[in-house]
ZAPA-928674 format. One record per residue (C-alpha): residue number from 1; x, y, z. Coordinates in steps of 0.05 Angstrom, whole numbers, plus 32768, in hexadecimal, padded with zeros to 4 digits. Example, Ala and Ser with C-alpha at 12.3 -4.5 7.8 and 13.67 -1.06 7.14 Angstrom:
// residues 2
atom nr=1&east=80F6&north=7FA6&up=809C $
atom nr=2&east=8111&north=7FEB&up=808F $
END
This chain:
// residues 372
atom nr=1&east=8395&north=7EF8&up=7F19 $
atom nr=2&east=836C&north=7EBD&up=7F09 $
atom nr=3&east=833F&north=7EC3&up=7EC9 $
atom nr=4&east=82FC&north=7EA0&up=7EC4 $
atom nr=5&east=82C1&north=7EA0&up=7E92 $
atom nr=6&east=827C&north=7EAB&up=7EAF $
atom nr=7&east=8242&north=7E8D&up=7E80 $
atom nr=8&east=81FC&north=7EBE&up=7E91 $
atom nr=9&east=81EC&north=7EBF&up=7E46 $
atom nr=10&east=81AA&north=7ECE&up=7E2A $
atom nr=11&east=8194&north=7E9E&up=7DF3 $
atom nr=12&east=8184&north=7EB9&up=7DB1 $
atom nr=13&east=816D&north=7E85&up=7D7C $
atom nr=14&east=8178&north=7EB0&up=7D40 $
atom nr=15&east=81C3&north=7EB3&up=7D50 $
atom nr=16&east=81CC&north=7E74&up=7D7A $
atom nr=17&east=81A4&north=7E43&up=7D51 $
atom nr=18&east=8181&north=7E0B&up=7D74 $
atom nr=19&east=8193&north=7DFC&up=7DC3 $
atom nr=20&east=81B9&north=7DC4&up=7DB1 $
atom nr=21&east=81E3&north=7DEC&up=7D86 $
atom nr=22&east=81E8&north=7E22&up=7DBA $
atom nr=23&east=81FD&north=7DF1&up=7DF2 $
atom nr=24&east=822B&north=7DD1&up=7DC1 $
atom nr=25&east=8250&north=7E13&up=7DB0 $
atom nr=26&east=8254&north=7E25&up=7DFE $
atom nr=27&east=8275&north=7DE7&up=7E0A $
atom nr=28&east=82A5&north=7DEF&up=7DD2 $
atom nr=29&east=82B6&north=7E30&up=7DEB $
atom nr=30&east=82CD&north=7E14&up=7E2C $
atom nr=31&east=82F8&north=7DDF&up=7E0E $
atom nr=32&east=831B&north=7E23&up=7DEB $
atom nr=33&east=831D&north=7E43&up=7E33 $
atom nr=34&east=8343&north=7E04&up=7E49 $
atom nr=35&east=8376&north=7E03&up=7E17 $
atom nr=36&east=837E&north=7E52&up=7E1A $
atom nr=37&east=838C&north=7E4D&up=7E62 $
atom nr=38&east=8351&north=7E6C&up=7E8D $
atom nr=39&east=834B&north=7E54&up=7EC9 $
atom nr=40&east=8303&north=7E49&up=7ECF $
atom nr=41&east=82BC&north=7E48&up=7EAB $
atom nr=42&east=827E&north=7E57&up=7ED3 $
atom nr=43&east=8237&north=7E4D&up=7EC7 $
atom nr=44&east=81FD&north=7E7E&up=7EE2 $
atom nr=45&east=81BA&north=7E62&up=7EFC $
atom nr=46&east=817A&north=7E7F&up=7EEA $
atom nr=47&east=8135&north=7E66&up=7ED9 $
atom nr=48&east=8119&north=7E99&up=7EAC $
atom nr=49&east=810F&north=7E88&up=7E60 $
atom nr=50&east=8152&north=7E7F&up=7E3D $
atom nr=51&east=817D&north=7EA5&up=7E69 $
atom nr=52&east=81B8&north=7E84&up=7E87 $
atom nr=53&east=81AD&north=7E3C&up=7EA0 $
atom nr=54&east=8175&north=7E18&up=7EC1 $
atom nr=55&east=81A7&north=7DDB&up=7ED0 $
atom nr=56&east=81EC&north=7DFA&up=7EDC $
atom nr=57&east=8205&north=7DB4&up=7EF5 $
atom nr=58&east=81F1&north=7D90&up=7EB8 $
atom nr=59&east=8218&north=7DC6&up=7E8D $
atom nr=60&east=8257&north=7DC4&up=7EBD $
atom nr=61&east=8250&north=7D76&up=7EB8 $
atom nr=62&east=8253&north=7D75&up=7E6D $
atom nr=63&east=828E&north=7DAA&up=7E6E $
atom nr=64&east=82B5&north=7D7B&up=7EA1 $
atom nr=65&east=82AB&north=7D3E&up=7E72 $
atom nr=66&east=82D0&north=7D61&up=7E36 $
atom nr=67&east=830A&north=7D86&up=7E60 $
atom nr=68&east=8341&north=7D71&up=7E95 $
atom nr=69&east=8356&north=7DB0&up=7EB7 $
atom nr=70&east=8327&north=7DF0&up=7EB6 $
atom nr=71&east=8305&north=7DF5&up=7EF4 $
atom nr=72&east=82B9&north=7DF7&up=7EF7 $
atom nr=73&east=8289&north=7E27&up=7F14 $
atom nr=74&east=8243&north=7E3C&up=7F23 $
atom nr=75&east=8235&north=7E8C&up=7F22 $
atom nr=76&east=820D&north=7E80&up=7F4A $
atom nr=77&east=81E6&north=7E40&up=7F68 $
atom nr=78&east=81A6&north=7E5C&up=7F83 $
atom nr=79&east=819F&north=7E41&up=7FC0 $
atom nr=80&east=815F&north=7E5A&up=7FDD $
atom nr=81&east=8137&north=7E37&up=7FAB $
atom nr=82&east=814F&north=7DF0&up=7FAF $
atom nr=83&east=8155&north=7DB7&up=7FE8 $
atom nr=84&east=81A0&north=7DBF&up=7FFE $
atom nr=85&east=81AB&north=7D79&up=8000 $
atom nr=86&east=8199&north=7D71&up=7FBA $
atom nr=87&east=81CB&north=7DAD&up=7FA3 $
atom nr=88&east=8200&north=7D88&up=7FCF $
atom nr=89&east=81F9&north=7D4A&up=7FB1 $
atom nr=90&east=81F9&north=7D66&up=7F65 $
atom nr=91&east=8233&north=7D92&up=7F74 $
atom nr=92&east=8257&north=7D5E&up=7F98 $
atom nr=93&east=8252&north=7D2C&up=7F60 $
atom nr=94&east=8264&north=7D5E&up=7F2E $
atom nr=95&east=82AB&north=7D6E&up=7F57 $
atom nr=96&east=82B3&north=7D1F&up=7F58 $
atom nr=97&east=82A6&north=7D14&up=7F05 $
atom nr=98&east=82D8&north=7D50&up=7EFB $
atom nr=99&east=830E&north=7D3B&up=7F22 $
atom nr=100&east=8308&north=7D73&up=7F58 $
atom nr=101&east=82FE&north=7DA9&up=7F2E $
atom nr=102&east=82BC&north=7DCD&up=7F50 $
atom nr=103&east=82BA&north=7E15&up=7F5C $
atom nr=104&east=8277&north=7E1D&up=7F83 $
atom nr=105&east=8259&north=7E61&up=7F7D $
atom nr=106&east=821A&north=7E76&up=7FA5 $
atom nr=107&east=81F0&north=7EA7&up=7FB3 $
atom nr=108&east=81A4&north=7EB7&up=7FC4 $
atom nr=109&east=8191&north=7ED2&up=7F7B $
atom nr=110&east=8177&north=7F15&up=7F60 $
atom nr=111&east=8135&north=7F04&up=7F3E $
atom nr=112&east=80F5&north=7EFE&up=7F64 $
atom nr=113&east=80DF&north=7ED6&up=7F26 $
atom nr=114&east=8103&north=7E95&up=7F3E $
atom nr=115&east=80E9&north=7E97&up=7F83 $
atom nr=116&east=80A4&north=7EA1&up=7F61 $
atom nr=117&east=80B0&north=7E63&up=7F33 $
atom nr=118&east=80C7&north=7E3C&up=7F6C $
atom nr=119&east=8092&north=7E51&up=7FA2 $
atom nr=120&east=80C3&north=7E74&up=7FCF $
atom nr=121&east=80B4&north=7EAC&up=7FFB $
atom nr=122&east=80E5&north=7EEA&up=7FEE $
atom nr=123&east=80E9&north=7EF9&up=8038 $
atom nr=124&east=8105&north=7EB5&up=8044 $
atom nr=125&east=8134&north=7EB7&up=8010 $
atom nr=126&east=816C&north=7ECE&up=803C $
atom nr=127&east=8161&north=7E9D&up=806C $
atom nr=128&east=8157&north=7E68&up=8041 $
atom nr=129&east=819A&north=7E78&up=801B $
atom nr=130&east=81C6&north=7E76&up=8060 $
atom nr=131&east=81AA&north=7E3C&up=8079 $
atom nr=132&east=81B6&north=7E16&up=8039 $
atom nr=133&east=81FD&north=7E29&up=8033 $
atom nr=134&east=820A&north=7E11&up=807B $
atom nr=135&east=81E6&north=7DD0&up=8068 $
atom nr=136&east=8211&north=7DC8&up=802A $
atom nr=137&east=8251&north=7DD1&up=8048 $
atom nr=138&east=8240&north=7DA7&up=8084 $
atom nr=139&east=8228&north=7D66&up=8055 $
atom nr=140&east=826E&north=7D75&up=802F $
atom nr=141&east=8292&north=7D72&up=8068 $
atom nr=142&east=8275&north=7D3F&up=8098 $
atom nr=143&east=8298&north=7D05&up=80A9 $
atom nr=144&east=825F&north=7CD9&up=80B7 $
atom nr=145&east=820E&north=7CDF&up=80C2 $
atom nr=146&east=81F7&north=7D23&up=80DB $
atom nr=147&east=81B8&north=7D4A&up=80EF $
atom nr=148&east=819A&north=7D8D&up=80E5 $
atom nr=149&east=8166&north=7DB3&up=8105 $
atom nr=150&east=8156&north=7DF1&up=80DC $
atom nr=151&east=8120&north=7E1F&up=80CC $
atom nr=152&east=8114&north=7E05&up=8081 $
atom nr=153&east=8132&north=7DC2&up=8084 $
atom nr=154&east=813A&north=7D85&up=80B5 $
atom nr=155&east=816E&north=7D4C&up=80AB $
atom nr=156&east=8177&north=7D12&up=80DF $
atom nr=157&east=81AC&north=7CE2&up=80DF $
atom nr=158&east=81BD&north=7CF3&up=8093 $
atom nr=159&east=81FC&north=7CD9&up=8076 $
atom nr=160&east=8211&north=7D01&up=8033 $
atom nr=161&east=822C&north=7CDE&up=7FF4 $
atom nr=162&east=8254&north=7CEA&up=7FD1 $
atom nr=163&east=8287&north=7D11&up=7FEF $
atom nr=164&east=82AD&north=7D44&up=7FC6 $
atom nr=165&east=82EE&north=7D3D&up=7FAA $
atom nr=166&east=830C&north=7D7D&up=7FC9 $
atom nr=167&east=831F&north=7D86&up=800C $
atom nr=168&east=8305&north=7D9E&up=8034 $
atom nr=169&east=82CF&north=7DAE&up=8004 $
atom nr=170&east=82CA&north=7DD3&up=7FBE $
atom nr=171&east=82DB&north=7E19&up=7FC9 $
atom nr=172&east=8297&north=7E40&up=7FD2 $
atom nr=173&east=828E&north=7E8A&up=7FB4 $
atom nr=174&east=8257&north=7EAD&up=7FD6 $
atom nr=175&east=8238&north=7EE8&up=7FB5 $
atom nr=176&east=8236&north=7F2C&up=7FD1 $
atom nr=177&east=8230&north=7F75&up=7FAB $
atom nr=178&east=8216&north=7FAB&up=7FD0 $
atom nr=179&east=81EF&north=7F9A&up=8013 $
atom nr=180&east=8229&north=7F95&up=8046 $
atom nr=181&east=820B&north=7F5B&up=806E $
atom nr=182&east=8216&north=7F2F&up=8038 $
atom nr=183&east=8267&north=7F3F&up=8034 $
atom nr=184&east=8263&north=7F34&up=8085 $
atom nr=185&east=8242&north=7EEE&up=807C $
atom nr=186&east=826B&north=7ED7&up=8047 $
atom nr=187&east=82A6&north=7EE4&up=806C $
atom nr=188&east=828E&north=7EC8&up=80AF $
atom nr=189&east=827F&north=7E87&up=8084 $
atom nr=190&east=82C7&north=7E87&up=806A $
atom nr=191&east=82B0&north=7E87&up=8028 $
atom nr=192&east=82D6&north=7EAA&up=7FE8 $
atom nr=193&east=82AD&north=7EE4&up=7FD1 $
atom nr=194&east=8291&north=7EF3&up=7F8E $
atom nr=195&east=8275&north=7F3A&up=7F77 $
atom nr=196&east=825A&north=7F63&up=7F3F $
atom nr=197&east=8290&north=7F95&up=7F27 $
atom nr=198&east=8266&north=7FAF&up=7EF1 $
atom nr=199&east=8231&north=7FD0&up=7F25 $
atom nr=200&east=8231&north=8016&up=7F1F $
atom nr=201&east=8247&north=8025&up=7F66 $
atom nr=202&east=8294&north=8012&up=7F67 $
atom nr=203&east=829E&north=8032&up=7FB1 $
atom nr=204&east=8269&north=8005&up=7FC6 $
atom nr=205&east=8286&north=7FCA&up=7FA5 $
atom nr=206&east=82CC&north=7FDB&up=7FC5 $
atom nr=207&east=82B4&north=7FEB&up=8007 $
atom nr=208&east=8293&north=7FA7&up=800C $
atom nr=209&east=82D0&north=7F83&up=7FF8 $
atom nr=210&east=82F7&north=7FA9&up=802A $
atom nr=211&east=82BC&north=7F99&up=8061 $
atom nr=212&east=82C5&north=7F4B&up=8049 $
atom nr=213&east=8311&north=7F4C&up=8055 $
atom nr=214&east=830B&north=7F73&up=809A $
atom nr=215&east=82D5&north=7F41&up=80AB $
atom nr=216&east=8304&north=7F04&up=809B $
atom nr=217&east=8339&north=7F20&up=80C7 $
atom nr=218&east=830E&north=7F2F&up=8106 $
atom nr=219&east=82F1&north=7EE1&up=80F9 $
atom nr=220&east=833E&north=7EC8&up=80F6 $
atom nr=221&east=8340&north=7EB6&up=80AA $
atom nr=222&east=837C&north=7ED9&up=808B $
atom nr=223&east=835E&north=7EF8&up=8050 $
atom nr=224&east=8398&north=7EE5&up=8020 $
atom nr=225&east=8378&north=7EA1&up=8025 $
atom nr=226&east=8339&north=7EB4&up=8006 $
atom nr=227&east=832A&north=7ECA&up=7FBF $
atom nr=228&east=8303&north=7F08&up=7FA8 $
atom nr=229&east=82E2&north=7EF9&up=7F62 $
atom nr=230&east=82C7&north=7F34&up=7F3A $
atom nr=231&east=829A&north=7F31&up=7F00 $
atom nr=232&east=829A&north=7F5B&up=7EC1 $
atom nr=233&east=8281&north=7F56&up=7E79 $
atom nr=234&east=82B8&north=7F4D&up=7E47 $
atom nr=235&east=82C2&north=7F51&up=7E03 $
atom nr=236&east=8310&north=7F57&up=7DEA $
atom nr=237&east=8312&north=7F72&up=7DA4 $
atom nr=238&east=834B&north=7F8D&up=7D71 $
atom nr=239&east=833D&north=7FD4&up=7D86 $
atom nr=240&east=830E&north=7FF6&up=7DB6 $
atom nr=241&east=82EA&north=8012&up=7D7B $
atom nr=242&east=82DD&north=7FCA&up=7D66 $
atom nr=243&east=82CF&north=7FB1&up=7DA0 $
atom nr=244&east=8297&north=7FE0&up=7DB4 $
atom nr=245&east=8281&north=7FD5&up=7D67 $
atom nr=246&east=8278&north=7F8A&up=7D70 $
atom nr=247&east=8261&north=7F86&up=7DBA $
atom nr=248&east=824F&north=7FC5&up=7DD4 $
atom nr=249&east=8205&north=7FC0&up=7DC0 $
atom nr=250&east=8203&north=7F7A&up=7DCF $
atom nr=251&east=8213&north=7F88&up=7E16 $
atom nr=252&east=81E2&north=7FC4&up=7E1C $
atom nr=253&east=81B0&north=7F8D&up=7DFE $
atom nr=254&east=81C1&north=7F62&up=7E37 $
atom nr=255&east=81B7&north=7F96&up=7E69 $
atom nr=256&east=8175&north=7FA8&up=7E55 $
atom nr=257&east=8160&north=7F62&up=7E50 $
atom nr=258&east=817B&north=7F54&up=7E8F $
atom nr=259&east=8157&north=7F8B&up=7EB3 $
atom nr=260&east=8114&north=7F76&up=7E91 $
atom nr=261&east=8115&north=7F35&up=7EB3 $
atom nr=262&east=80F4&north=7F47&up=7EF5 $
atom nr=263&east=80F4&north=7F94&up=7F04 $
atom nr=264&east=80C4&north=7F87&up=7F3B $
atom nr=265&east=80F7&north=7F74&up=7F6D $
atom nr=266&east=8142&north=7F6B&up=7F5F $
atom nr=267&east=8169&north=7F55&up=7F98 $
atom nr=268&east=81B1&north=7F67&up=7FB4 $
atom nr=269&east=81DE&north=7F5E&up=7F72 $
atom nr=270&east=81B1&north=7F9B&up=7F55 $
atom nr=271&east=819E&north=7FBE&up=7F93 $
atom nr=272&east=81BD&north=8000&up=7F77 $
atom nr=273&east=8199&north=7FF9&up=7F3B $
atom nr=274&east=8153&north=7FE6&up=7F62 $
atom nr=275&east=815D&north=8028&up=7F8B $
atom nr=276&east=8165&north=804F&up=7F4E $
atom nr=277&east=8126&north=8039&up=7F2E $
atom nr=278&east=813C&north=7FF2&up=7F08 $
atom nr=279&east=8177&north=7FD9&up=7EDE $
atom nr=280&east=8154&north=7FED&up=7EA0 $
atom nr=281&east=814D&north=8037&up=7EB9 $
atom nr=282&east=8193&north=8033&up=7ED3 $
atom nr=283&east=81B0&north=8022&up=7E90 $
atom nr=284&east=817F&north=8045&up=7E65 $
atom nr=285&east=819E&north=806E&up=7E2E $
atom nr=286&east=81E9&north=805D&up=7E42 $
atom nr=287&east=821B&north=8047&up=7E0C $
atom nr=288&east=824E&north=8015&up=7E15 $
atom nr=289&east=8282&north=8047&up=7E0F $
atom nr=290&east=8267&north=806B&up=7E4A $
atom nr=291&east=8265&north=8023&up=7E76 $
atom nr=292&east=82AC&north=801F&up=7E5E $
atom nr=293&east=82C1&north=8067&up=7E75 $
atom nr=294&east=82A3&north=8055&up=7EB6 $
atom nr=295&east=82C9&north=8018&up=7EB8 $
atom nr=296&east=828E&north=7FEA&up=7EBF $
atom nr=297&east=829D&north=7FBC&up=7E83 $
atom nr=298&east=82D8&north=7F9B&up=7E63 $
atom nr=299&east=82CE&north=7FAC&up=7E1B $
atom nr=300&east=8306&north=7FC7&up=7DF1 $
atom nr=301&east=834A&north=7FB3&up=7DD3 $
atom nr=302&east=837F&north=7F88&up=7DF9 $
atom nr=303&east=83A4&north=7FC3&up=7E13 $
atom nr=304&east=8369&north=7FE2&up=7E2D $
atom nr=305&east=8352&north=7FA3&up=7E56 $
atom nr=306&east=8395&north=7FA3&up=7E70 $
atom nr=307&east=838F&north=7FE7&up=7E8D $
atom nr=308&east=8347&north=7FD6&up=7EA1 $
atom nr=309&east=835B&north=7F97&up=7ECC $
atom nr=310&east=8395&north=7FB6&up=7EE9 $
atom nr=311&east=8369&north=7FED&up=7F03 $
atom nr=312&east=8337&north=7FC0&up=7F1E $
atom nr=313&east=8361&north=7F92&up=7F42 $
atom nr=314&east=8385&north=7FD3&up=7F65 $
atom nr=315&east=8342&north=7FF6&up=7F72 $
atom nr=316&east=8313&north=7FBB&up=7F85 $
atom nr=317&east=834A&north=7F89&up=7FA0 $
atom nr=318&east=832E&north=7F53&up=7F77 $
atom nr=319&east=835E&north=7F15&up=7F65 $
atom nr=320&east=832E&north=7EF0&up=7F39 $
atom nr=321&east=830D&north=7F0D&up=7EFE $
atom nr=322&east=82CB&north=7EE5&up=7EE2 $
atom nr=323&east=82B8&north=7F06&up=7E9D $
atom nr=324&east=8275&north=7EFA&up=7E80 $
atom nr=325&east=8278&north=7EEF&up=7E34 $
atom nr=326&east=8247&north=7EE7&up=7DFD $
atom nr=327&east=820C&north=7F14&up=7E19 $
atom nr=328&east=81D6&north=7F32&up=7DEE $
atom nr=329&east=81D8&north=7EFE&up=7DB5 $
atom nr=330&east=8223&north=7F04&up=7DA6 $
atom nr=331&east=8237&north=7ED4&up=7D6C $
atom nr=332&east=8263&north=7E91&up=7D87 $
atom nr=333&east=829A&north=7EA4&up=7D55 $
atom nr=334&east=829B&north=7EEB&up=7D76 $
atom nr=335&east=82A4&north=7ECB&up=7DBA $
atom nr=336&east=82DA&north=7E9E&up=7DA2 $
atom nr=337&east=8300&north=7ED9&up=7D81 $
atom nr=338&east=82FE&north=7EFF&up=7DC5 $
atom nr=339&east=8312&north=7EC7&up=7DEC $
atom nr=340&east=834F&north=7EB6&up=7DC4 $
atom nr=341&east=8363&north=7EFF&up=7DC2 $
atom nr=342&east=8358&north=7F0A&up=7E0B $
atom nr=343&east=838B&north=7ECA&up=7E20 $
atom nr=344&east=83BE&north=7ED9&up=7DEC $
atom nr=345&east=83C5&north=7F25&up=7DF9 $
atom nr=346&east=83A7&north=7F33&up=7E3D $
atom nr=347&east=83B1&north=7EFC&up=7E6D $
atom nr=348&east=83FB&north=7EF7&up=7E62 $
atom nr=349&east=83FE&north=7F3B&up=7E84 $
atom nr=350&east=83E2&north=7F21&up=7EC5 $
atom nr=351&east=8407&north=7EDF&up=7EC4 $
atom nr=352&east=8447&north=7EFD&up=7ECC $
atom nr=353&east=842D&north=7F23&up=7F09 $
atom nr=354&east=8439&north=7F0D&up=7F50 $
atom nr=355&east=840C&north=7ECC&up=7F58 $
atom nr=356&east=83D0&north=7EC5&up=7F87 $
atom nr=357&east=83E8&north=7EA3&up=7FCB $
atom nr=358&east=839D&north=7E8C&up=7FDA $
atom nr=359&east=837F&north=7E4D&up=7FFB $
atom nr=360&east=8387&north=7E0D&up=7FD3 $
atom nr=361&east=8352&north=7DD8&up=7FD1 $
atom nr=362&east=8376&north=7D99&up=7FC7 $
atom nr=363&east=8352&north=7D59&up=7FA9 $
atom nr=364&east=8350&north=7D18&up=7FD2 $
atom nr=365&east=8373&north=7CE1&up=7FB7 $
atom nr=366&east=8349&north=7CA9&up=7FA7 $
atom nr=367&east=8358&north=7C6A&up=7FD0 $
atom nr=368&east=8378&north=7C2F&up=7FA8 $
atom nr=369&east=8348&north=7BF9&up=7F92 $
atom nr=370&east=8358&north=7BAD&up=7FA7 $
atom nr=371&east=8338&north=7B91&up=7F70 $
atom nr=372&east=8352&north=7B81&up=7F30 $
END
């Protein structure tokens, strides 16, 4: 089991101080995460007020400058609202500057608000997402000039620079939650999978993961060479009572905020909530203890989290845990305490388990310089 931290945080000036203090604390956390042995830190992309990051590549580059080992990801890069070559350039540059540490999470997005801000027709978002992903991968793997004639973008004899350091390209994780077609497309593209284990339709998520692996086999790809990452909200406390007292209400505040951003048209990742009348209605009146009983969050003592993670690994078949921390205005000191306790008392239980024998993305060695 691999362990990563996913930052989809909501900024609260009363708790976090000024934006420079807030970003500085997040970077301090990532330095600590590397020291503690976490595998990765991922940054979400949203363009709504102070939620998540409008420029995740900038945050990841800043984190790369302060670290040496920890991998840096996006959760997720919103492909439909950008030109794919611009994204390919930004993230290939990040891969080069970080020494080959990029994990590129991609998705269509789940908020119509972002599409409206960038003037993108919602009905075109799926097609834009798929075409952009194809262009980015081709740009990263092309050995020379290439051309593309698509519905949204046209390239003629385009030569990409800089090539990413990882070969054949940085690992790509595509988001899929409750739409079966998303799992099938991800598998047919040969991408790794990222899904949301906190959605209250466990059977749907499990069936989607099974469909993904089945489709991989049908396309001639060994499923063991592809990772399945699952997202949870996490807080590790001294006891279950203390964990829920400290972070339970914060997670509920975050879910309420999350549901308030755009109740008009949630996309794939909150499709279930949409059918039930929206995310806010779905979680209205629910306590963090109830979410814990339903195994939709990781809030509790180290012993409880070990049990929950083992269950999730067996039930869903995930091998990469991406944990959202700091939601709802949780203070920096509380996040740090949770990270330290999780690393010391939870992670060792899984590091002793049988390791993951998946696909390895290797960094290309730079050619030696002939100059003095």
